[in-house]
C-alpha positions as CSV (number, residue, x, y, z in Angstrom):
1,X,-4.0,-22.9,5.6
2,X,-4.1,-19.1,6.2
3,X,-5.6,-16.9,3.6
4,X,-3.9,-13.7,2.6
5,X,-6.0,-10.6,2.6
6,X,-6.9,-9.2,-0.8
7,X,-4.1,-7.4,-2.6
8,X,-3.9,-4.0,-1.1
9,X,-3.4,-2.4,-4.5
10,X,-6.5,-3.9,-6.2
11,X,-9.8,-2.2,-6.8
12,X,-13.2,-3.6,-5.8
13,X,-14.3,-4.9,-9.2
14,X,-18.0,-4.5,-8.5
15,X,-17.9,-0.9,-7.3
16,X,-14.6,0.3,-8.8
17,X,-13.7,1.8,-5.4
18,X,-10.1,1.6,-4.2
19,X,-9.7,-0.6,-1.2
20,X,-7.7,0.8,1.7
21,X,-3.9,0.1,1.5
22,X,-2.8,-2.3,4.3
23,X,0.7,-3.8,4.4
24,X,1.0,-7.1,6.2
25,X,4.3,-8.6,4.9
26,X,7.7,-7.7,3.6
27,X,6.5,-8.7,0.2
28,X,3.6,-6.2,0.5
29,X,6.1,-3.5,1.6
30,X,8.3,-4.2,-1.5
31,X,5.3,-4.0,-3.7
32,X,4.3,-0.6,-2.1
33,X,7.9,0.7,-2.8
34,X,7.5,-0.4,-6.4
35,X,4.2,1.3,-6.7
36,X,5.7,4.6,-5.2
37,X,8.3,4.5,-8.0
38,X,5.6,3.9,-10.6
39,X,3.5,6.8,-9.3
40,X,6.5,9.2,-9.2
41,X,7.0,8.5,-12.9
42,X,3.5,9.6,-13.7
43,X,2.2,13.1,-14.2
44,X,1.0,14.9,-11.1
45,X,-2.7,14.6,-10.3
46,X,-5.0,14.6,-7.3
47,X,-5.5,10.8,-7.5
48,X,-1.7,10.3,-7.6
49,X,-1.2,12.5,-4.5
50,X,-3.9,10.6,-2.6
51,X,-2.4,7.2,-3.4
52,X,1.1,8.4,-2.5
53,X,-0.2,9.6,0.8
54,X,-2.1,6.4,1.5
55,X,1.0,4.4,0.6
56,X,3.2,6.5,2.9
57,X,0.8,6.0,5.8
58,X,0.6,2.3,5.2
59,X,4.3,1.9,4.9
60,X,4.9,3.9,8.1
61,X,2.4,1.8,10.0
62,X,4.1,-1.4,8.8
63,X,7.5,0.0,9.8
64,X,6.3,0.9,13.3
65,X,4.7,-2.5,13.8
66,X,7.9,-4.2,12.6
67,X,10.0,-2.1,14.9
68,X,7.7,-2.9,17.9
69,X,8.0,-6.6,17.1
70,X,11.8,-6.3,17.1
71,X,11.9,-4.7,20.6
């Protein structure tokens, strides 16, 4: 049985360092969209902007991979 990678939105519990955001499935993509909505409802901060940028990059990479697979 295949193991899913760690949740892309979790923190490494031992070091409290954010893990890189990687979107592998449509479910991950949906969760990323929900997280963008949550972040947009929060006050502006540097951390918010960094996370939004990381989410945008991960979502774009997923969309490009999905489009390549459709071709």
